[in-house]
C-alpha positions in Angstrom: 17.3 29.1 18.1 16.1 25.9 18.7 14.5 25.7 15.2 17.4 27.3 13.5 19.8 24.8 15.9 17.3 22.1 14.2 17.5 23.0 10.7 21.1 23.5 11.0 21.1 19.9 12.5 18.9 18.3 9.8 20.6 19.7 6.8 23.6 18.3 8.0 21.9 15.0 8.6 20.6 15.5 4.2 24.3 15.8 3.4 25.4 12.7 5.3 22.6 10.4 4.4 23.8 9.1 1.4 20.9 6.2 -0.1 21.6 3.2 -1.1 22.8 1.8 -4.6 23.1 5.5 -5.2 24.9 5.8 -9.0 27.3 9.4 -8.7 25.6 10.8 -11.4 22.0 10.2 -9.2 23.8 11.1 -6.6 25.1 14.6 -8.1 21.4 15.5 -9.6 19.6 15.2 -6.0 22.4 17.3 -4.4 22.3 20.3 -7.2 18.6 20.0 -6.8 18.6 20.4 -3.5 20.9 23.1 -2.8 18.6 24.9 -5.1 15.8 24.3 -3.4 17.3 25.6 -0.1 17.8 28.7 -1.7 14.1 29.1 -2.2 11.6 29.9 0.6 9.3 27.5 1.9 6.0 28.3 2.5 4.3 30.3 5.3 1.5 29.8 7.4 -1.4 32.2 6.9 -1.7 35.4 8.8 -3.0 35.6 12.1 -6.0 37.8 10.1 -6.6 34.9 7.9 -6.2 32.3 10.4 -9.1 34.1 12.8 -12.0 34.0 9.6 -11.0 31.0 8.9 -12.1 30.0 12.7 -14.7 32.3 12.4 -15.9 30.8 9.2 -15.6 27.3 10.6 -17.9 28.1 13.6 -20.6 29.5 11.0 -20.6 27.2 8.8 -20.4 23.7 11.4 -23.8 23.0 10.4 -23.3 22.7 6.6 -20.2 20.8 7.6 -22.0 18.4 9.7 -24.4 17.9 6.8 -21.7 17.0 4.4 -20.1 14.8 6.7 -23.1 12.9 7.0 -24.0 12.8 3.4 -20.3 11.3 2.9 -21.0 8.6 5.8 -24.5 7.7 3.9 -23.0 7.5 1.0 -20.6 5.1 1.9 -23.2 2.7 3.8 -24.6 2.6 0.5 -21.4 1.4 -1.6 -21.4 -1.1 1.5 -24.6 -2.1 0.9 -24.3 -3.0 -3.2 -21.0 -5.1 -2.2 -23.1 -7.2 0.4 -25.7 -8.0 -2.2 -22.8 -9.6 -4.5 -21.7 -13.2 -4.0 -17.6 -13.5 -2.7 -15.7 -14.6 -5.8 -13.6 -17.3 -5.7 -11.0 -17.7 -8.8 -10.9 -21.1 -10.4 -7.2 -20.8 -10.4 -6.8 -20.8 -6.6 -3.3 -21.3 -6.0 -2.4 -23.3 -9.5 -0.1 -21.7 -11.7 -1.1 -23.0 -15.5 2.3 -21.2 -16.7 4.8 -22.7 -14.5 8.4 -21.2 -14.5 11.4 -22.7 -16.6 14.8 -24.0 -16.6 15.5 -20.5 -17.7 14.1 -18.7 -14.3 17.4 -19.8 -12.6 19.3 -17.1 -14.3 17.4 -14.7 -12.8 19.4 -13.2 -9.7 18.4 -11.1 -6.5 20.5 -8.4 -5.7 19.8 -6.1 -2.3 21.1 -3.6 -0.6 20.0 -1.4 2.6 16.9 -2.4 1.4 16.5 -1.9 -2.2 15.8 -4.9 -4.1 16.3 -5.6 -7.8 15.9 -8.9 -10.4 18.5 -9.2 -13.0 18.4 -11.7 -15.4 22.0 -13.3 -16.6 22.1 -15.5 -19.7 25.2 -16.7 -18.5 24.7 -17.7 -15.3 22.1 -20.6 -14.5 22.6 -21.1 -9.8 20.0 -19.6 -7.8 20.4 -19.0 -4.4 17.9 -20.4 -1.2 15.9 -17.0 -1.5 15.5 -16.7 -4.7 14.8 -20.4 -5.6 11.9 -20.0 -3.0 10.6 -16.9 -4.8 10.9 -17.6 -7.8 9.8 -21.4 -7.4 6.9 -20.6 -5.1 8.4 -23.8 -3.0 11.7 -24.4 -0.4 11.3 -28.1 -1.7 10.6 -29.7 1.9 7.7 -32.0 3.2 8.6 -31.8 6.6 6.2 -32.1 8.8 6.2 -31.3 12.9 4.2 -32.7 15.5 4.4 -30.3 17.9 4.1 -26.1 18.2 8.1 -26.2 19.7 9.3 -28.5 16.8 6.7 -26.0 14.3 8.5 -22.8 15.4 12.2 -24.8 14.9 11.3 -25.9 11.6 9.8 -22.4 10.9 13.1 -20.2 12.3 15.2 -22.2 9.9 13.4 -21.5 7.2 13.1 -17.6 8.1 17.1 -17.3 8.7 17.6 -18.9 4.8 15.2 -16.3 3.5 16.7 -13.2 5.2 19.4 -11.2 2.5 22.6 -9.9 3.3 21.8 -6.6 4.4 19.1 -7.8 6.8 16.2 -7.6 5.8 13.5 -9.9 4.2 12.3 -9.0 0.9 9.2 -10.1 -0.7 6.5 -10.1 -3.6 3.3 -7.0 -2.5 1.8 -7.6 -5.8 -2.1 -8.2 -6.4 -3.2 -4.9 -7.8 -3.5 -5.7 -11.6 -3.4 -1.9 -12.8 0.0 -1.3 -12.3 1.7 -3.4 -14.9 -0.6 -2.0 -17.8 0.8 1.7 -16.7 4.0 0.6 -16.2 4.2 -0.9 -19.7 2.8 1.9 -21.6 5.0 4.4 -19.7 8.0 2.7 -21.2 6.6 1.7 -24.7 5.5 5.8 -25.0 9.1 7.3 -23.5 10.7 4.8 -25.6 10.0 5.6 -28.7 7.2 3.9 -29.5 9.0 0.9 -30.1 7.8 -2.3 -28.9 11.5 -4.0 -28.7 12.3 -1.3 -26.0 10.0 -2.5 -23.8 12.5 -3.8 -21.0 14.3 -6.9 -23.0 13.1 -9.9 -24.3 13.4 -11.9 -21.1 10.9 -9.4 -19.2 8.8 -9.4 -21.9 8.2 -13.1 -21.9 7.8 -13.0 -17.7 5.6 -10.6 -17.7 3.4 -12.1 -20.3 3.9 -15.3 -18.6 2.6 -13.7 -14.8 -0.8 -12.5 -17.3 -1.1 -15.7 -18.5 -1.9 -16.9 -15.1 -3.2 -14.8 -13.2 -6.7 -14.3 -16.1 -9.9 -15.5 -15.3 -11.8 -18.2 -16.7 -14.0 -16.0 -18.6 -11.1 -14.2 -20.3 -10.9 -10.9 -17.9 -9.0 -9.4 -15.3 -10.1 -8.0 -11.6 -9.3 -5.0 -10.4 -6.7 -7.5 -8.5 -5.2 -10.9 -9.2 -7.7 -12.7 -6.9 -10.9 -10.9 -8.0 -13.8 -10.6 -10.3 -13.1 -9.9 -14.0 -14.0 -6.0 -14.6 -13.3 -3.3 -17.6 -10.5 -1.8 -15.5 -8.9 -4.8 -15.9 -9.2 -6.3 -18.3 -9.2 -3.4 -21.0 -5.6 -2.4 -19.4 -4.1 -5.6 -19.5 -5.4 -6.3 -23.3 -3.7 -3.4 -24.0 -0.8 -4.7 -22.3 -0.5 -7.7 -24.0 -1.0 -6.3 -27.2 2.0 -4.5 -26.6 4.2 -6.7 -25.1 3.4 -9.4 -28.2 3.7 -9.7 -31.5 0.7 -9.7 -32.5 -2.1 -11.8 -31.1 -2.4 -15.1 -29.3 -5.4 -17.4 -27.7 -5.3 -15.0 -24.2 -5.6 -11.7 -26.2 -8.9 -13.4 -27.8 -10.7 -14.5 -24.7 -9.6 -11.0 -23.1 -11.3 -9.1 -26.2 -14.2 -11.5 -26.2 -15.0 -10.5 -22.5 -14.7 -7.2 -23.5 -17.1 -8.0 -26.2 -19.9 -9.7 -23.9 -20.5 -6.3 -22.2 -20.8 -4.3 -24.8 -24.2 -2.6 -24.6 -26.4 -0.8 -27.5 -25.0 2.5 -26.5 -21.3 1.7 -25.4 -18.2 -0.2 -26.4 -17.2 -1.7 -23.1 -14.5 0.2 -23.5 -16.0 3.2 -23.0 -17.1 2.0 -19.5 -13.7 1.8 -18.4 -13.3 3.8 -14.7 -11.7 7.3 -14.4 -7.7 5.9 -14.2 -8.5 3.5 -17.2 -10.2 6.4 -19.6 -6.9 8.9 -18.7 -4.3 5.9 -19.5 -6.0 4.7 -22.4 -6.2 8.7 -23.8 -2.3 8.9 -22.9 -1.9 5.9 -25.6 -4.0 7.5 -28.4 -6.9 5.1 -27.6 -9.2 7.9 -25.6 -9.7 11.1 -26.0 -9.4 13.4 -23.5 -12.9 15.1 -24.2 -14.4 11.5 -22.3 -11.9 12.4 -19.1 -13.4 14.0 -16.0 -11.2 17.5 -16.0 -8.0 17.0 -13.8 -7.8 21.0 -14.3 -4.0 21.7 -13.3 -5.2 25.4 -12.3 -6.3 24.0 -8.8 -2.8 23.9 -7.9 -3.3 27.4 -7.7 -5.9 28.3 -5.1 -4.7 28.8 -1.8 -3.9 26.2 0.4 -6.3 26.9 3.2 -9.5 26.2 1.1 -10.4 22.5 2.0 -10.6 21.2 -1.7 -7.1 22.5 -2.3 -5.0 19.0 -4.0 -2.5 19.8 -1.4 -4.6 18.8 1.6 -5.8 15.3 0.0 -4.7 12.0 1.1 -1.4 11.2 -0.2 -1.5 8.9 -2.8 -4.2 10.5 -4.8 -2.8 14.0 -5.0 0.6 12.4 -5.9 -1.0 10.7 -8.8 -3.3 14.2 -9.8 -0.1 16.1 -10.0 1.5 14.6 -13.1 -1.9 13.8 -13.9 -3.0 17.6 -13.5 0.2 18.1 -15.8 -0.7 15.6 -19.0 -4.2 16.5 -19.0 -3.7 20.0 -18.9 -0.7 19.2 -22.3 -3.8 16.9 -23.7 -0.7 14.2 -23.6 -1.3 11.7 -25.9 1.0 8.8 -27.9 1.7 9.4 -31.3 0.0 7.5 -33.8 1.1 4.1 -34.7 0.0 1.0 -37.0 -0.4 -0.7 -33.8 -2.5 1.9 -31.9 -4.3 2.4 -34.5 -4.9 -2.0 -34.6 -5.8 -2.0 -30.5 -7.8 1.3 -30.8 -10.0 -0.2 -33.8 -10.2 -3.7 -31.6 -11.4 -1.5 -28.3 -13.8 0.6 -29.7 -15.2 -1.6 -32.9 -18.5 0.7 -33.0 -17.2 4.6 -33.8 -17.7 7.0 -30.7 -19.8 9.8 -31.3 -19.9 12.0 -28.6 -16.8 11.4 -26.0 -18.3 13.5 -23.5 -20.9 11.2 -23.2 -18.9 8.8 -21.9 -17.3 10.4 -19.1 -19.5 9.4 -16.3 -20.2 6.2 -17.7 -19.2 3.5 -16.3 -19.7 -0.6 -16.3 -21.8 -2.4 -13.9 -18.9 -4.9 -13.3 -16.6 -1.6 -12.4 -18.5 0.3 -10.3 -18.3 0.7 -6.2 -18.1 4.4 -5.4 -20.1 6.3 -8.0 -19.7 9.8 -8.8 -21.3 12.2 -6.0 -23.8 14.7 -7.8 -21.5 16.9 -6.1 -19.0 15.7 -8.1 -20.3 15.6 -11.1 -21.1 19.5 -10.9 -17.6 20.0 -10.0 -16.7 18.4 -12.8 -19.0 19.8 -15.1 -17.7 24.1 -14.3 -14.1 22.7 -14.4 -15.1 20.8 -18.0 -17.0 24.8 -18.9 -13.2 26.6 -17.9 -11.4 23.7 -19.5 -12.9 25.1 -23.1 -11.3 28.1 -22.4 -8.7 27.8 -20.4 -6.7 31.2 -19.6 -3.2 30.8 -21.2 -1.2 32.6 -18.5 -2.9 30.4 -15.6 -2.5 26.9 -17.6 1.0 28.1 -18.2 1.7 28.7 -14.4 0.0 26.3 -13.1 1.5 23.5 -15.6 4.8 24.9 -14.2 4.0 24.5 -10.3 2.8 20.6 -11.6 6.1 19.7 -13.1 8.2 21.3 -10.2 5.8 19.2 -7.7 6.6 16.7 -9.9 10.4 16.9 -9.7 10.7 17.3 -6.2 8.8 13.8 -5.5 11.0 12.2 -7.3 14.0 13.7 -6.0 13.4 13.8 -2.6 12.7 10.3 -2.8 16.1 9.7 -4.9 13.5 8.7 -8.0 11.6 6.4 -6.1 8.7 8.1 -5.8 5.7 8.1 -3.6 3.8 4.7 -5.2 3.7 2.8 -8.6 1.2 4.8 -9.8 2.7 8.4 -9.4 6.0 7.1 -10.4 5.0 5.9 -13.7 2.6 9.5 -14.6 5.7 11.4 -13.2 7.7 9.6 -15.9 5.6 10.3 -18.1 5.5 14.0 -17.0 8.8 14.6 -17.2 9.0 12.9 -20.7 6.4 15.3 -21.5 7.8 18.1 -20.2 11.4 17.5 -21.4 11.7 14.4 -23.4 14.3 12.1 -22.7 16.3 14.3 -20.5 19.1 13.6 -17.6 16.1 13.6 -14.8 14.2 11.2 -17.2 17.1 8.5 -16.8 17.6 8.6 -13.8 14.4 8.0 -12.7 14.0 5.3 -15.3 16.4 3.0 -13.8 14.1 3.3 -10.8 11.4 1.3 -12.3 13.1 -2.0 -11.4 12.6 -1.2 -7.7 9.1 -2.2 -8.7 9.2 -5.5 -10.7 9.4 -8.6 -9.4 9.9 -11.9 -9.7 7.3 -14.6 -8.5 6.5 -17.7 -9.2 3.5 -17.2 -11.1 5.7 -14.8 -13.2 7.1 -11.1 -13.4 4.7 -8.2 -11.9 4.7 -4.4 -10.7 4.8 -4.4 -7.2 2.3 -2.2 -5.3 5.1 0.0 -3.3 8.8 -0.5 -3.9 8.3 -3.5 -1.1 7.1 -4.2 2.5 11.2 -4.6 4.0 10.4 -2.7 6.6 7.1 -4.2 7.8 8.1 -7.1 7.4 11.2 -7.6 9.3 10.1 -5.4 11.8 7.2 -8.2 12.6 10.0 -10.7 12.2 11.9 -9.0 14.6 8.9 -9.1 17.5 7.4 -12.6 16.3 11.4 -14.2 17.0 12.0 -12.1 20.3 9.4 -14.2 21.6 10.6 -17.7 20.9 12.6 -19.9 23.4 14.1 -23.4 21.4 16.1 -25.7 23.3 18.1 -26.2 20.6 21.7 -24.5 19.9 21.6 -24.3 16.4 18.0 -23.3 16.1 18.7 -20.4 18.9 22.4 -19.1 17.1 20.0 -19.1 14.3 17.4 -16.9 15.9 20.4 -15.0 17.1 21.7 -13.9 13.3 18.5 -13.7 11.9 17.8 -10.7 15.2 21.1 -9.4 14.4 20.7 -8.7 11.2 17.0 -7.7 11.4 18.3 -4.8 13.7 20.6 -3.9 11.2 17.9 -3.1 8.7 16.0 -1.4 11.6 19.0 1.0 12.3 19.4 1.6 8.0 15.5 2.3 7.6 15.5 5.2 9.6 14.9 8.1 8.1 17.4 11.0 9.0 17.1 14.1 6.5 14.3 15.9 6.2 13.5 17.6 2.3 13.9 21.3 2.0 10.7 23.1 1.7 8.4 20.1 2.7 5.4 23.1 3.5 5.5 24.3 0.0 5.4 21.1 -1.4 2.2 20.0 1.0 4.7 17.2 2.8 5.6 17.0 6.4 9.0 16.3 7.9 9.9 12.6 7.5 12.9 12.9 10.0 13.0 10.2 12.6 10.1 7.9 10.8 10.7 4.6 9.3 8.7 3.6 6.1 6.8 0.8 4.9 10.0 0.2 2.4 13.0 2.2 2.5 14.8 4.7 3.7 15.7 6.2 0.5 12.1 6.1 -0.2 12.1 9.3 2.3 8.0 9.2 3.5 6.8 8.5 6.8 4.1 6.2 7.5 2.7 5.9 11.0 2.5 2.1 11.9 5.8 1.7 10.3 7.5 4.2 12.7 5.8 2.8 15.2 6.9 -1.2 14.5 10.2 0.4 13.8 10.5 2.0 16.6 9.4 -0.5 18.7 11.7 -2.8 17.8 14.7 -0.8 18.2 13.3 0.2 21.8 12.7 -3.8 22.4 16.0 -4.9 21.8 18.2 -1.8 22.4 19.9 -1.4 19.2 19.6 2.6 18.8 20.8 5.7 20.5 18.1 8.0 22.7 18.8 10.7 20.5 17.3 8.5 17.2 14.9 6.8 19.7 13.5 10.4 20.9 13.5 11.2 17.0 10.9 8.6 16.2 8.7 9.8 19.4 8.5 13.4 17.7 7.8 11.8 14.4 5.0 9.6 16.1 3.1 12.6 18.0 3.7 14.7 15.0 1.2 12.4 12.8 -1.4 12.7 15.6 -5.0 14.4 14.2 -6.0 17.3 15.5 -9.6 16.3 15.6 -9.2 13.1 17.3 -5.8 12.8 18.9 -5.0 9.4 16.9 -3.5 8.5 14.3 -3.9 8.5 10.0 -1.8 6.5 7.9 1.2 9.1 6.4 -0.2 12.4 7.6 -2.6 14.1 10.1 -6.3 14.8 7.9 -5.9 18.3 6.2 -9.5 18.4 5.0 -12.9 17.7 6.3 -14.0 14.1 5.4 -17.0 15.8 3.5 -14.2 16.0 0.4 -15.1 12.2 -0.3 -18.1 13.5 -2.1 -15.5 14.5 -4.5 -14.2 11.2 -5.6 -13.5 10.7 -9.0 -12.2 7.2 -8.9 -15.3 4.9 -9.2 -13.5 2.1 -8.0 -12.1 2.9 -4.2 -13.8 4.3 -1.6 -12.1 6.5 1.0 -9.1 8.1 -1.5 -9.7 11.9 -1.1 -8.7 12.6 2.7 -7.1 10.9 5.5 -9.1 8.9 8.1 -8.2 7.4 12.0 -7.3 3.7 11.4 -7.7 1.0 14.5 -4.5 -0.5 13.2 -2.3 2.8 12.8 -3.9 4.4 16.2 -3.2 1.2 17.8 0.1 0.6 16.6 1.6 4.2 17.6 -0.2 3.7 21.0 1.7 -0.1 21.7 5.3 2.0 21.0 4.8 4.9 23.1 3.5 2.4 26.0 6.4 0.6 25.4 8.6 3.4 25.3 7.0 4.6 28.6 8.5 0.9 30.1 12.2 1.8 28.6 15.1 3.1 29.8 15.0 5.4 27.4 11.6 7.4 28.7 13.0 9.4 31.1 9.9 11.6 31.5 9.9 12.6 28.3 6.6 14.4 26.9 5.2 12.4 29.8 1.9 14.8 29.5 1.6 15.2 26.2 2.4 11.2 25.4 -0.4 9.9 28.4 -2.9 12.5 26.7 -1.9 11.1 22.9 -2.7 7.0 24.7 -6.1 8.3 26.3 -7.0 9.5 22.8 -6.4 6.4 21.3 -8.5 4.3 23.4 -11.5 6.7 23.1 -10.7 6.4 19.4 -10.6 2.7 19.0 -13.4 2.2 21.5 -15.2 4.8 19.2 -14.6 2.3 16.2 -15.6 -0.8 17.6 -18.8 -2.3 15.7 -22.0 -3.2 17.2 -20.7 -6.7 17.1 -17.2 -6.3 19.0 -15.1 -6.2 16.2 -12.3 -4.4 14.5 -12.9 -3.1 10.3 -9.1 -4.0 9.4 -8.4 -1.3 6.8 -5.2 -2.6 5.8 -5.5 -6.0 6.2 -8.2 -8.8 6.0 -10.4 -8.1 7.5 -12.5 -7.8 10.5 -10.1 -10.5 12.1 -7.1 -8.5 11.4 -9.0 -5.1 12.7 -9.9 -7.1 15.7 -6.2 -8.6 16.7 -5.0 -4.5 16.4 -8.3 -3.1 18.4 -7.6 -5.6 21.6 -3.7 -4.9 21.7 -4.5 -0.8 21.2 -7.2 -1.3 24.1 -4.6 -3.6 26.3 -2.0 -0.3 25.6 -4.0 2.2 27.1 -4.6 0.3 30.3 -7.7 -1.1 30.1 -8.2 -4.6 31.5 -8.7 -7.9 29.8 -11.9 -8.5 31.8 -13.8 -4.5 30.5 -16.5 -5.6 28.5 -14.8 -3.8 25.3 -12.2 -6.6 25.0 -14.0 -9.1 25.6 -17.3 -8.6 23.3 -13.9 -8.5 20.6 -12.7 -11.9 21.9 -16.6 -13.4 21.6 -16.6 -12.4 18.2 -13.8 -13.8 17.2 -14.8 -17.2 19.3 -18.0 -17.3 17.3 -15.9 -17.2 13.7 -14.0 -20.1 15.0 -14.6 -22.7 12.6 -14.6 -27.1 13.5 -11.0 -28.0 12.3 -9.4 -24.8 14.8 -8.9 -22.3 12.5 -10.4 -19.2 10.9 -11.4 -18.7 7.5 -11.7 -14.5 6.3 -12.6 -13.8 2.3 -11.4 -10.6 1.0 -15.6 -9.4 0.2 -15.0 -8.6 3.9 -13.9 -5.5 3.1 -15.9 -3.8 0.4 -19.1 -5.4 2.3 -18.0 -4.4 5.5 -19.9 -7.6 6.6 -17.4 -10.8 8.0 -17.5 -13.1 4.7 -16.3 -16.9 5.4 -13.8 -18.0 2.4 -14.4 -20.9 0.9 -11.0 -22.2 0.7 -11.2 -23.2 4.5 -9.1 -21.8 7.2 -6.5 -20.2 6.4 -2.8 -19.7 8.3 -3.0 -15.6 8.5 -6.0 -15.3 9.8 -6.1 -18.2 12.6 -2.8 -16.5 13.3 -4.4 -13.4 14.0 -7.9 -14.5 16.0 -4.9 -16.8 18.0 -2.7 -13.8 19.4 -5.8 -11.6 19.7 -7.0 -14.9 21.9 -3.7 -15.0 23.8 -3.9 -10.9 24.7 -7.1 -11.0 25.6 -7.3 -14.5 27.7 -9.5 -13.6 30.8 -7.5 -13.7 34.2 -9.6 -16.5 35.5 -9.3 -18.9 32.5 -7.7 -22.0 33.2 -6.5 -25.0 31.6 -10.0 -26.9 30.6 -12.0 -24.0 29.9 -13.8 -22.8 27.1 -11.4 -20.0 26.0 -8.1 -21.8 26.9 -9.4 -24.8 24.8 -9.9 -22.8 21.6 -6.3 -21.3 22.1 -5.6 -25.1 22.1 -7.3 -25.7 19.0 -5.8 -22.6 17.1 -2.7 -24.0 17.4 -3.3 -27.5 17.0 -4.6 -26.1 13.1 -1.4 -24.3 13.1 0.8 -27.0 13.5 -0.6 -29.7 11.3 -0.9 -27.4 8.3 2.7 -26.6 8.4 4.7 -28.2 6.0 8.8 -27.4 5.9 8.8 -24.7 8.4 5.9 -22.7 6.3 2.6 -22.4 5.7 0.1 -21.9 2.8 -2.1 -18.8 2.3 -4.8 -20.2 -0.3 -6.3 -16.4 0.0 -5.5 -12.2 -0.4 -4.1 -11.4 2.4 -3.7 -7.2 2.0 -6.0 -4.9 1.3 -6.8 -0.8 0.6 -9.0 1.7 -0.3 -11.7 -1.0 0.5 -11.7 -2.6 -2.7 -8.2 -3.6 -4.1 -6.8 -7.0 -2.7 -2.8 -7.3 -1.9 -0.6 -10.0 -1.2 1.5 -9.9 1.5 3.4 -13.5 1.0 5.1 -13.0 4.2 2.5 -12.9 6.6 1.9 -17.1 6.3 5.7 -17.4 7.3 6.1 -15.5 10.0 2.5 -14.9 12.0 1.8 -18.1 13.1 5.5 -18.3 14.1 4.7 -14.9 16.1 1.4 -16.4 17.5 3.2 -19.8 18.4 5.7 -18.0 20.1 2.7 -16.2 22.0 1.3 -19.9 22.8 4.5 -21.5 24.0 4.4 -18.8 26.6 0.7 -19.2 27.6 0.9 -23.2 27.9 4.1 -22.5 30.2 2.3 -20.3 32.4 -1.1 -22.4 32.9 
């Protein structure tokens, strides 16, 4: 009865919640699709007999599992050692914009509503707001400097107030990866009849090109991300992008082609040695043969879901890419031959490829990070044998399954999709299946959610934004700021009120039907990294959003409990801690089948220090709040203690913690220390003392900290040559403050280190903000991504804590 009642409530919530900026056609299409889906049965769990047999098999095969897990971990260590032997790369350009925006940039307008952010060009209007000017020109035009921490906080609060959108969130660039824009441009070219003039508008194409010109390396190549060394992956794909956007060639395309030619070997053209995802994109554009792409056999989706290698057990981002890619591979979909495609093919492959199969596992040394394991190559060999003569019945059934998964993902995320890669792959899969159908047209409109105009040009973001994440951090930072100025205090209050409106709007209050059937978990009560309409749950985002709601008492108890239930739902069954999107579904040894070449840890979910710490902190705040009233007390206590054990196990020998989503040991160590403190560990505990000592040992002579993105791939702390940075300094300062020993007094080494860090932040502030010269974010160990709001808000958070510490001394 309880389950039936819960389903009724969820069903009604789903009916009532209408996504932001949704057209009537889109809303009606989604409603009809979901009504049909509700009439279909969801998948059920395996029968008790199957469950028992699986448990017995797990016990019998435990030694084999132990062996495979150790193999996967050893393989990771080899990859880290390989990266550690490389020199950290610093692009020649740093923050320099070689192709600045012209006056026409003022005709761009940013529209925000309930978190959705879309840039539009209006040729008849050239007045920009303060927010748009800061984003498109990269500066607020102020050179005012603060004299002390209090004044720095006042200037920063005023700047933050000016950046807030009308709907309460803070909109931001989330770019950096250089394999996203090529996928978007290739897709738009194909689904618009291979007509270059239909790839967005002329002004869009001009800004896309300006972005590529600005981030092109001095050797003519492009990296995996915009602060990385040139690779075949980045260069070949972005060369194709420039050729599709341009009418002909220019100096930039010639420079990129020269870089590729410099990597040619006697046996292979450089473009043959592009990593797997690059091979797939070139095959889709009819530049490469599908015979040279590692098999993405769609029939795998027909296997029993209890098998550890069923695609539905992969990490969500990987499986959501391989569903549409499996459909395209199964159909061997390629763009029709055109004169332009013929030209590009001859440029990328000046020597005729005699055997595409031999190129399947060939990857350039400048790209390789995580080479395919022998087990993966064996699996691809067996799948390749099947692909020579696939069963027509199974192929049709598997293709139908894949396209249904694709359309379900589109509709249940309001056509936003989980991320930018599967967004464009989904578009292509639907185009391949239905042509320019109603579904495709609705999905095509949503690509604008991923396009962002920065001071370096127009790019494709790594998500549909970081709205919730930035807003939650801002609210917690402003909560700790005290101001003697009534004007600043009023701006602070307005920021908090607007931010809480967005926290309210960003909670997911709907659950799609048949989530088990489509390998999803219920997102009910969650907060996403961006918007509610994206409709996925993220553990640390849920924690940060929920913590704001609890601290500011902005939501009803029922909605708070929905968030708590979501956090508890996301716990791992193995260690009781937290991954990113879902509990782990497959063993770690599945990483041995990683096909991507350039990314690590993409096959299954992993327990993360940051996610575990964020969830623990929110559960601890919940227990101390008026909302608690003993709700799930024993389960929450057990969860917190599991978190303490997990974070303790993840601590490195030198006392640091590895950061998987930020750069890197500075980022992870803050979360490690805060997590242990949330679990009731004393500041005098050796684990916290060791973490603090690690940070103190990395403080620079000017009082700041500096860490290079190379730390993430090499698993070794690496200083950035650009000098101390505000983001790393703020992270370290907050860790030193929360981990301050009880007996620390004014004049002690620990307190002096804190003063020096605060002085660095105050002295480096200009116009109420700070300049970050290095990349601050990371994912999958190798790809940097930008968080341009971090240098705006993290110093405020740190100085607010510093303000309180000084008052208590």
